[in-house]
C-alpha positions in Angstrom: 96.5 -0.7 33.6 96.6 1.4 30.4 92.9 0.6 29.8 92.1 2.2 33.1 94.4 5.2 32.8 91.8 7.6 31.1 89.3 6.8 33.9 91.9 7.6 36.6 92.6 10.9 34.9 88.9 11.7 34.6 88.2 10.8 38.2 91.1 12.9 39.4 90.2 15.9 37.4 86.5 15.7 38.5 87.4 15.4 42.1 89.8 18.4 42.0 87.3 20.5 40.1 84.7 20.0 42.8 87.0 20.5 45.7 87.6 16.9 46.7 91.0 15.3 47.4 92.5 13.3 44.7 91.1 9.8 45.5 94.1 7.9 44.0 96.7 10.0 45.9 94.7 9.6 49.1 94.6 5.8 48.6 98.3 5.7 47.9 98.9 7.6 51.2 96.8 5.0 53.1 98.7 2.1 51.6 102.0 3.5 52.9 100.8 2.3 56.4 100.6 -1.3 55.3 102.6 -3.8 53.4 101.8 -4.4 49.7 99.2 -7.1 49.4 97.2 -8.8 46.6 94.1 -8.1 48.7 93.8 -4.6 50.2 90.7 -5.5 52.2 88.4 -8.5 51.8 85.3 -7.7 49.8 83.3 -9.5 52.4 84.4 -7.0 55.1 83.8 -4.0 52.8 80.3 -5.3 52.1 79.6 -5.8 55.8 81.1 -2.4 56.6 78.9 -0.7 54.0 75.8 -2.3 55.4 76.8 -1.4 59.0 77.5 2.2 58.3 74.5 2.6 56.0 72.5 1.7 59.1 74.6 4.2 61.0 73.8 7.0 58.5 70.1 6.3 58.9 70.6 6.4 62.7 72.3 9.8 62.3 69.3 11.2 60.4 66.7 9.7 62.7 67.9 9.3 66.3 69.4 12.6 67.4 66.5 14.6 65.9 63.8 12.5 67.6 65.1 11.8 71.1 61.6 12.2 72.5 60.9 8.8 71.0 61.4 5.6 73.0 64.6 4.1 71.5 66.5 1.0 72.5 68.7 0.9 75.7 72.0 1.6 73.9 70.5 4.8 72.4 69.2 6.0 75.8 72.7 5.5 77.3 74.9 6.6 74.4 73.0 9.8 73.8 72.7 10.8 77.5 75.3 13.5 78.4 75.1 12.4 82.0 76.0 8.8 81.3 79.5 7.3 81.0 78.4 5.8 77.7 77.9 9.2 76.1 79.6 9.8 72.8 79.8 13.2 71.2 78.3 13.1 67.7 79.9 16.2 66.1 81.6 15.1 62.9 80.8 11.5 63.3 79.0 10.6 60.0 77.6 7.3 61.3 75.9 6.8 64.7 76.3 3.1 65.7 76.1 1.2 69.0 79.6 1.3 70.4 78.8 1.1 74.1 76.1 -1.6 74.8 76.5 -4.3 72.2 75.0 -6.9 74.6 72.2 -9.2 73.8 71.2 -12.8 74.5 70.1 -15.2 71.8 67.2 -17.6 72.2 66.7 -20.8 70.2 66.5 -24.5 70.0 69.1 -27.2 69.3 69.6 -27.5 65.5 67.5 -24.5 64.7 68.8 -21.4 62.8 66.4 -19.0 64.5 68.0 -16.6 66.9 65.7 -14.0 68.4 67.8 -11.7 70.5 66.9 -9.9 73.8 68.7 -6.7 74.8 69.7 -5.8 78.4 66.3 -4.2 79.1 64.1 -6.9 77.5 63.7 -5.4 74.0 63.0 -8.5 71.7 64.1 -8.6 68.1 62.4 -11.7 66.6 64.0 -11.7 63.2 67.6 -11.1 62.0 68.2 -7.3 61.8 64.5 -6.6 62.1 62.0 -4.6 64.1 61.5 -5.2 67.8 58.8 -5.6 70.5 59.0 -3.8 73.8 56.9 -4.0 77.0 55.9 -0.7 78.7 54.0 0.0 81.9 52.1 3.3 82.3 50.7 3.4 85.9 47.6 5.3 86.7 49.6 7.4 89.1 53.3 8.0 88.5 55.8 8.2 85.6 55.7 5.8 82.7 58.0 2.8 82.9 60.0 2.5 79.6 62.6 -0.2 80.3 65.1 1.3 77.9 65.2 4.5 79.9 65.6 2.9 83.3 68.9 3.0 85.2 68.2 -0.3 86.9 67.0 -3.6 85.7 67.7 -7.3 86.4 68.0 -10.0 83.8 68.7 -13.7 84.0 68.8 -16.7 81.7 67.0 -19.9 82.7 68.3 -23.1 81.1 65.9 -26.0 81.2 63.9 -27.7 78.4 64.0 -24.4 76.7 66.1 -21.2 77.1 64.3 -18.4 78.8 65.4 -14.8 79.3 63.6 -13.1 82.2 63.8 -9.3 82.6 62.6 -7.4 85.7 62.3 -3.6 85.6 61.6 -2.3 89.1 59.5 0.7 89.9 57.5 2.2 92.8 56.9 0.3 96.1 58.8 -2.8 95.2 56.7 -3.6 92.1 58.3 -4.6 88.8 57.5 -5.2 85.2 58.4 -8.8 84.4 58.9 -10.0 80.9 59.8 -13.4 79.7 61.0 -14.5 76.3 61.6 -18.1 75.0 61.6 -20.1 71.8 59.5 -23.2 71.9 58.4 -25.9 69.5 54.6 -26.5 69.6 53.2 -30.0 69.1 52.6 -30.6 65.4 54.2 -27.3 64.3 57.0 -27.5 61.7 58.7 -24.2 62.8 59.4 -23.0 66.3 57.7 -20.0 67.9 58.9 -17.1 69.9 56.7 -16.8 73.1 56.6 -13.5 75.0 54.8 -12.8 78.3 54.6 -9.8 80.5 53.0 -9.2 83.9 53.5 -7.1 87.1 54.9 -8.5 90.3 52.0 -6.9 92.2 48.6 -6.0 90.8 48.2 -2.3 90.0 46.1 0.1 88.0 47.4 1.3 84.6 48.1 0.3 81.1 50.4 -2.5 80.0 51.6 -2.0 76.5 53.3 -4.2 73.9 54.9 -1.7 71.6 56.2 -2.3 68.0 59.5 -0.6 67.5 61.2 0.3 64.2 64.6 -0.3 65.8 66.8 -3.0 67.3 70.2 -3.1 69.1 71.9 -1.9 66.0 69.6 1.0 65.3 66.7 1.9 63.1 65.0 -1.0 61.3 62.3 0.2 58.9 58.6 -0.6 59.3 56.9 0.5 56.1 53.4 -0.8 57.0 51.6 -2.8 59.6 48.1 -4.1 60.2 46.9 -4.3 63.8 43.4 -5.7 64.3 41.8 -7.8 67.0 44.5 -10.1 68.5 46.8 -10.1 65.4 49.6 -7.8 64.3 51.3 -8.1 60.9 54.5 -6.1 60.5 55.7 -5.5 56.9 55.3 -8.9 55.2 56.7 -10.9 58.1 55.1 -13.6 60.2 52.2 -12.3 62.3 52.3 -11.6 66.0 49.3 -13.1 67.9 48.3 -11.8 71.3 46.3 -13.5 74.1 44.1 -11.9 75.2 43.3 -9.4 72.5 44.2 -5.8 73.6 41.6 -3.4 74.8 42.7 -1.2 71.9 45.4 -0.6 69.3 47.2 2.7 68.8 49.3 3.4 65.7 51.4 6.2 64.4 53.9 7.2 61.7 56.9 9.5 61.5 55.2 12.8 60.9 52.8 12.2 63.8 55.6 11.2 66.2 56.1 8.1 68.3 53.1 6.0 69.4 54.3 6.5 73.0 52.7 10.0 72.7 49.5 8.7 71.2 48.5 5.8 73.5 45.1 7.5 74.2 44.3 7.5 70.5 42.6 4.4 69.2 43.6 3.3 65.7 40.9 4.4 63.3 42.1 2.0 60.5 43.8 -1.3 61.1 46.6 -0.6 58.5 49.1 2.1 59.0 51.8 3.1 56.4 54.8 5.4 56.4 57.0 6.5 53.5 59.8 7.1 56.0 59.6 3.6 57.3 58.9 4.6 60.9 55.5 3.1 61.6 55.0 2.5 65.3 52.1 0.7 67.1 51.0 -0.4 70.5 48.7 -3.0 71.9 47.2 -1.4 75.0 45.8 -3.3 78.0 43.9 -1.6 80.8 44.8 -3.3 84.1 43.5 -2.9 87.6 44.2 -4.6 90.9 40.9 -6.4 90.5 41.9 -7.6 87.0 45.6 -8.6 87.0 46.7 -10.2 83.7 49.6 -11.9 82.1 49.8 -10.9 78.4 51.2 -13.4 75.9 52.4 -12.8 72.4 53.4 -15.5 69.9 55.6 -15.1 66.8 56.0 -18.0 64.4 59.6 -18.0 63.2 60.0 -18.6 59.4 62.0 -21.4 57.8 65.7 -20.7 57.3 67.9 -22.9 55.2 71.7 -23.4 55.2 73.9 -21.1 53.1 75.9 -23.9 51.6 75.2 -27.5 50.6 75.8 -29.6 53.7 74.2 -32.8 52.5 77.5 -34.5 52.2 77.9 -34.3 56.0 74.3 -34.6 57.2 73.7 -35.0 60.9 72.2 -38.2 62.2 68.4 -38.2 61.8 66.6 -37.8 65.1 63.3 -39.3 66.0 62.2 -35.9 67.2 63.8 -32.5 67.6 65.9 -32.7 70.8 65.3 -30.6 73.9 68.2 -28.8 75.4 68.9 -31.4 78.1 68.9 -34.1 75.3 71.2 -32.1 73.0 73.7 -31.4 75.8 73.5 -34.9 77.4 77.0 -35.9 76.0 78.7 -32.8 77.4 81.1 -32.9 80.4 79.6 -32.5 83.8 81.3 -29.8 86.0 81.2 -30.0 89.8 82.9 -27.0 91.6 81.8 -24.9 94.6 81.6 -21.7 92.5 78.0 -21.4 91.4 78.8 -18.4 89.1 81.4 -20.3 87.2 79.1 -23.4 86.9 76.5 -21.1 85.4 78.9 -19.6 82.9 80.0 -23.1 81.9 76.4 -24.2 81.3 75.6 -20.9 79.4 78.7 -21.4 77.2 77.6 -25.0 76.4 74.3 -23.6 75.2 76.0 -20.9 73.2 78.3 -23.2 71.2 75.5 -25.7 70.6 73.0 -23.0 69.7 75.3 -21.5 67.1 76.3 -24.7 65.4 73.1 -26.0 63.8 74.6 -27.0 60.4 77.2 -24.2 59.9 79.3 -22.6 62.7 78.3 -19.0 63.5 80.5 -16.7 65.7 77.4 -14.9 66.8 73.6 -14.8 66.5 73.2 -11.4 65.0 76.0 -9.2 63.7 78.2 -12.3 63.0 75.6 -14.7 61.7 77.8 -15.6 58.9 80.7 -18.0 58.4 84.5 -17.6 58.9 86.9 -20.5 58.9 88.9 -18.9 61.6 86.1 -18.7 64.1 84.5 -22.0 63.0 87.7 -24.1 63.6 88.4 -22.6 67.0 84.7 -23.1 68.1 84.9 -26.6 66.7 87.9 -27.3 69.0 85.6 -26.6 72.0 82.7 -28.6 70.5 85.1 -31.5 70.2 86.3 -31.2 73.8 82.8 -31.2 75.1 81.8 -34.3 73.1 79.5 -32.7 70.5 81.4 -34.6 67.9 78.5 -35.0 65.4 78.4 -31.2 65.0 82.2 -31.1 64.4 82.1 -33.8 61.8 79.1 -32.2 60.1 80.8 -28.8 59.9 84.0 -30.3 58.7 82.2 -32.3 56.0 80.8 -29.0 54.6 84.2 -27.4 54.2 85.1 -28.7 50.7 82.0 -26.9 49.4 83.8 -23.7 50.4 87.2 -24.7 48.9 88.4 -23.1 45.7 90.0 -25.1 42.9 93.5 -23.9 43.9 93.0 -25.5 47.4 92.2 -22.3 49.3 89.6 -22.6 52.0 87.8 -19.4 51.3 85.6 -17.5 53.6 87.3 -14.1 53.2 89.9 -13.0 50.7 93.4 -12.2 51.9 93.2 -14.0 55.2 95.8 -16.7 55.0 95.2 -18.5 58.3 92.2 -20.5 57.1 94.0 -23.5 55.5 96.2 -24.1 58.5 93.3 -24.0 60.8 91.2 -26.4 58.7 94.0 -29.0 58.6 94.7 -28.5 62.3 91.1 -29.1 63.4 90.7 -32.1 60.9 93.8 -33.7 62.5 92.4 -33.1 66.0 89.1 -34.8 65.0 90.9 -37.9 63.9 93.1 -38.0 67.0 90.2 -37.3 69.5 87.8 -39.7 67.9 90.2 -42.5 66.9 88.6 -42.6 63.4 89.8 -41.5 60.0 87.9 -38.9 58.0 86.3 -40.0 54.7 88.7 -40.3 51.7 87.0 -37.5 49.8 87.5 -35.1 52.6 91.1 -36.2 53.1 91.8 -35.4 49.4 90.3 -31.9 50.0 92.6 -31.5 53.0 95.6 -32.6 50.9 94.8 -29.9 48.3 94.6 -27.4 51.2 98.2 -28.4 52.4 99.5 -27.9 48.8 98.0 -24.4 48.8 100.0 -23.5 51.9 103.2 -24.6 50.4 102.6 -22.8 47.1 101.4 -19.6 48.8 104.4 -19.2 51.0 106.8 -19.9 48.1 105.8 -16.7 46.4 107.2 -14.3 49.1 110.7 -12.9 49.3 112.1 -9.9 51.1 114.4 -8.7 53.8 112.5 -10.2 56.7 109.6 -12.1 55.2 111.3 -14.6 52.8 109.4 -17.9 52.9 106.5 -16.5 54.9 102.9 -16.3 53.8 102.0 -13.2 51.8 101.0 -9.9 53.4 97.3 -10.0 54.1 94.5 -8.3 55.9 94.7 -9.0 59.6 92.9 -12.2 60.6 92.4 -11.1 64.2 92.3 -7.3 63.8 96.0 -7.0 64.4 96.4 -4.0 62.1 96.8 -3.1 58.4 98.0 -5.5 55.8 101.3 -7.2 56.9 103.2 -10.4 57.1 101.5 -11.7 60.2 103.2 -14.5 62.2 99.6 -15.5 63.2 99.1 -16.8 59.7 102.5 -18.4 59.5 102.2 -20.3 62.8 98.8 -21.7 61.6 100.5 -22.6 58.3 103.1 -24.7 60.0 100.5 -26.3 62.2 98.5 -27.2 59.1 101.4 -28.9 57.4 102.2 -30.8 60.5 98.6 -31.9 60.7 98.8 -33.0 57.0 101.9 -35.0 57.8 100.2 -36.7 60.8 97.1 -37.6 58.7 99.3 -39.0 56.0 101.2 -41.2 58.4 97.9 -42.4 59.9 97.0 -43.7 56.5 100.3 -45.5 56.0 101.5 -43.0 53.3 105.1 -42.5 54.5 106.1 -40.7 51.3 103.4 -38.1 51.7 104.2 -37.9 55.4 107.8 -37.1 54.6 106.8 -34.4 52.1 104.6 -32.6 54.6 107.1 -33.1 57.5 109.9 -31.5 55.4 107.6 -28.7 54.2 106.6 -27.9 57.8 110.2 -27.9 58.9 111.2 -25.6 56.1 108.4 -23.2 56.9 109.3 -23.2 60.6 112.9 -22.5 59.6 111.8 -19.5 57.5 109.9 -18.2 60.5 113.0 -18.6 62.7 115.1 -16.7 60.2 112.5 -14.0 60.1 112.4 -13.8 63.9 116.2 -13.5 64.0 116.0 -10.6 61.6 113.9 -8.5 63.9 115.7 -5.6 65.5 117.2 -6.6 68.8 115.3 -4.0 70.8 112.0 -5.6 69.7 113.2 -9.2 69.8 114.3 -8.9 73.4 110.7 -8.1 74.4 109.1 -10.9 72.5 107.5 -11.8 69.1 105.7 -8.8 67.5 102.7 -9.3 65.2 104.9 -9.2 62.1 108.6 -8.8 61.3 107.9 -5.1 60.5 106.1 -4.2 63.7 107.3 -3.1 67.1 105.8 -4.7 70.2 102.2 -3.7 70.6 98.8 -5.3 71.4 98.9 -7.1 68.0 101.6 -9.4 69.4 98.8 -11.4 71.0 98.5 -13.0 67.5 101.9 -14.5 67.8 100.9 -16.3 71.0 98.9 -18.8 68.9 102.2 -20.8 68.6 101.8 -21.6 72.3 98.1 -21.8 72.6 96.2 -23.5 71.1 99.0 -25.0 68.9 101.5 -26.0 71.6 104.0 -26.1 68.8 107.3 -27.8 69.8 109.0 -26.1 66.9 109.3 -22.7 68.5 111.1 -21.5 71.6 108.8 -21.6 74.6 110.9 -19.1 76.5 110.5 -16.5 73.7 106.7 -17.1 73.7 106.5 -16.7 77.5 108.6 -13.5 77.2 105.9 -12.2 74.7 103.2 -13.2 77.2 105.1 -11.3 80.0 105.2 -8.2 77.8 101.5 -8.4 76.9 100.6 -8.9 80.6 102.7 -5.8 81.6 101.5 -3.5 78.8 98.1 -4.6 77.6 95.8 -5.3 80.6 92.9 -3.2 81.6 90.7 -4.1 84.6 92.7 -7.3 84.7 91.9 -8.5 81.2 93.7 -8.1 77.8 92.8 -4.8 76.1 93.0 -5.1 72.3 94.0 -1.6 71.0 93.7 -2.7 67.4 90.1 -2.0 66.2 88.5 -3.7 69.1 89.3 -0.9 71.5 88.0 -3.0 74.4 88.9 -5.9 76.6 88.6 -9.2 75.0 87.4 -12.4 76.7 88.8 -15.0 74.3 92.2 -13.4 73.9 92.5 -13.0 77.7 91.7 -16.7 78.1 94.3 -17.6 75.5 96.9 -15.6 77.5 95.7 -17.4 80.6 96.3 -20.8 78.9 99.9 -19.8 78.2 100.5 -18.9 81.8 98.8 -22.1 83.0 101.1 -24.2 80.7 104.1 -22.4 82.2 102.9 -23.0 85.8 102.6 -19.2 86.3 99.8 -18.4 88.8 98.9 -15.2 86.8 96.5 -17.4 84.8 94.0 -17.4 87.7 93.6 -13.6 87.8 93.0 -13.5 84.1 90.3 -16.2 84.2 88.6 -14.4 87.2 88.6 -11.1 85.2 86.8 -12.8 82.3 84.2 -14.4 84.7 83.5 -11.0 86.2 83.1 -9.4 82.8 80.3 -11.8 81.7 76.8 -10.4 81.3 74.0 -11.4 83.8 72.8 -13.9 81.2 76.3 -15.5 81.1 77.7 -14.2 77.8 80.5 -12.0 76.5 80.4 -9.6 73.5 83.4 -9.7 71.2 85.0 -6.6 72.9 84.0 -5.0 76.2 83.8 -1.2 76.7 86.3 -0.2 79.5 83.7 2.0 81.3 80.2 0.7 80.6 81.1 -3.0 80.7 78.9 -3.4 77.6 80.0 -4.5 74.2 81.8 -2.0 72.0 82.4 -4.2 68.9 81.1 -7.2 67.1 78.3 -9.5 68.2 76.8 -9.2 71.7 77.0 -12.9 72.4 80.3 -14.2 71.0 80.6 -17.9 70.4 84.4 -17.8 70.3 84.4 -16.3 73.8 82.1 -19.1 75.0 84.3 -21.7 73.3 87.4 -20.4 75.1 85.6 -20.4 78.5 84.7 -24.1 78.0 88.3 -24.9 77.0 89.7 -22.9 80.0 87.5 -24.8 82.5 88.6 -28.0 80.9 92.3 -27.1 81.2 91.9 -26.4 84.9 91.2 -30.2 85.3 92.6 -31.8 82.1 95.4 -30.2 80.0 96.9 -31.8 76.9 100.6 -31.9 76.1 102.3 -33.6 73.2 102.8 -37.0 74.8 100.8 -36.9 78.1 97.9 -35.3 80.0 98.3 -32.9 82.9 95.7 -33.3 85.6 94.5 -30.7 88.0 97.1 -28.0 87.4 94.6 -25.2 87.3 92.4 -26.1 90.3 91.8 -23.1 92.4 93.0 -23.1 96.0 89.7 -21.6 97.2 87.9 -24.6 95.7 90.1 -27.0 97.6 89.7 -25.1 100.8 85.9 -25.7 100.8 86.5 -29.5 101.1 83.7 -30.1 98.5 84.0 -32.6 95.8 85.5 -31.4 92.4 84.9 -33.2 89.2 84.9 -32.7 85.4 84.3 -35.0 82.5 84.2 -36.9 80.4 86.1 -34.8 77.9 87.6 -36.0 74.6 91.4 -36.0 74.3 93.7 -37.5 71.6 93.9 -40.7 73.7 90.2 -41.0 74.4 87.7 -39.6 76.9 88.8 -38.9 80.5 87.1 -37.9 83.7 88.7 -36.4 86.8 87.2 -36.5 90.3 88.7 -35.2 93.6 87.1 -35.8 97.0 88.1 -35.3 100.6 88.4 -38.6 102.6 89.5 -38.5 106.2 90.9 -35.0 105.8 93.0 -36.1 102.8 92.3 -35.3 99.1 92.0 -38.3 96.9 92.0 -38.0 93.1 90.5 -40.5 90.6 91.1 -40.5 86.9 89.1 -42.7 84.6 89.3 -43.0 80.9 87.8 -44.7 77.8 90.9 -44.9 75.6 91.3 -45.6 71.9 94.3 -47.7 72.5 97.1 -47.5 75.1 96.4 -45.2 78.0 98.4 -41.9 78.0 101.1 -40.9 80.4 99.5 -38.9 83.2 100.9 -36.2 85.5 99.0 -34.9 88.5 100.0 -31.4 89.4 97.4 -30.0 91.8 98.5 -26.5 93.3 99.7 -26.9 96.9 100.3 -30.7 96.6 103.3 -32.8 95.5 103.2 -33.7 91.9 102.6 -37.3 91.0 104.3 -38.5 87.8 103.6 -41.3 85.4 100.5 -42.8 87.0 98.0 -45.2 85.4 94.4 -44.2 84.8 91.8 -45.7 87.0 93.8 -45.5 90.1 92.6 -43.6 93.1 95.5 -41.7 94.6 96.0 -39.6 97.7 97.5 -36.2 97.4 100.3 -35.2 99.7 100.3 -31.6 100.7 103.5 -29.6 100.1 103.1 -28.0 103.6 102.9 -31.4 105.2 99.3 -30.9 106.4 
């Protein structure tokens, strides 16, 4: 500290001389709002934030001064004073997309390429890169720029490949139709992005493929491009090839304005450069009713390798790259009368498979990086839907991210990671019936030792024996002693104990069992120290917080952990408080940072109510279904007015994972020593009389499938399983029917209505 003292004095003196606040006094003030922590904020988040707001500063300089350009959909909405998305700019130093963070990723199983398509069909082929946009300029009438249109329809088609179809209507029932897909051509080593555009009805005018220096995050620089014949080369990226060749090319740069104002001007030279990085270009096609055309553009996607060494857990070699039906063949089949929910289930399957090629990514764009927290929870869904190879592969790569002290490190100061890794490892062993490799087990043991050492360093009025204060894992607020971390820590030690016993190591089992008990006791002491006014309402986010939306983090003890060590009545009281105080449009609204409704946290709350037999779960699940995009996805947080994303990635894998687990829980729900069957089935589904089925799905006892059918006006239920050993105890609890206790799998039982009908 003494070494730095002269520098502190120098910085303070310089700041004051130039009229700035004292930076050290300012930081000291900020730290008064959080608990002391060894990590004030993870360097990974600081780095990501700097990049994000550097883009925002560029947006500030470029967008508001050039609103006559054709910008992406979010800019058109957010900068329009007549739109609910409008945000005043005033003293905002950084202009970022806070209203329409929605996009749909395309890709192939096992591939790390994720071109994204925004709600009006703007396509961004490469991560954080430039985009391609289709325009229609009719011979008579106003130009059709999709990003400026109030209406547009979009859908995702799921077959051999994923396809996003965008339709932009205009005069007399006509529409501009664009299609984007990622495909693998015969003999090609890398996949290609295929784009097509056409009109619903032949018309006279110009169809344009425009090259845009922007994407759903904002400006993305194009320093130079070459447009000649049927080939377009942007910066030094892979070329775009068009079929047929355009009638002519138009190009522009910043000082000349957007190319949208220069489409009549043919490019005099094939290469255009711009020192400001705002080159724009357009491939112009002259169409007529006598000459209708479908225009195709192809972008070869470059090779992308994994960020860490994953050779220790390589996926089984395939004779050929799988198609989507082949990749998803092992997943559970869902049969319900609600077509929308079936579609969302299928879309969620594609999302979690798409974003788990070798690492687990929470999203295809903003969050195309690794966090243990997201990865472990997404892996829980992958395990439930029988994509076990992906789970084993991801888990096998975890030791490469483990520090020598045993910490599973993806971000500094987030103390939930080790508990989550141990928990998911235990679930893999339980659900597959097979032990993990010895080398991986040793890594997990080091992870358990880290938890015990880390919690042993804390002491204080209310946090003795808890994990240290840290940066909020789930955006629960400033640095604090979060119960979220502690509940995961106890679960991790319990998992270590279970894995030790499975290997016959009773001494190690006893060590971890005692450690978990001591940790749980420390949490109970902490909970008892909370002021009575707060404790009566539930479990706050930390022992030093009042009840607020951050209390959602404490609900992890109930779901997904189902921990028998903590009082279920207190957890349900917490859920009641959150339901009463933190819902918006029927979904959980996260005030902390997200400032939007959150799909995966809403579904976690629904799981708690489902476990408690509380019918409020159904309204929560329905609210999440209604919040999904037309292509079947959810952003991390949803804007309360626009319905678009207001934080994070526009297609969030954690949200998709929780939707899969929620649908599963409606049919099959795990408890410690038994399975609960049918407790979430909707009354409206049963009233249709149509068959309901789900499965097979992996459980700690083996795979199970549930089927209900109406026979002679009576519902019959059949439960079949492929068990590792002895069959589990089963309880059938279908709403509106008498419970059936302790039945044997394989039986076909008749349900008896509570009403006698």
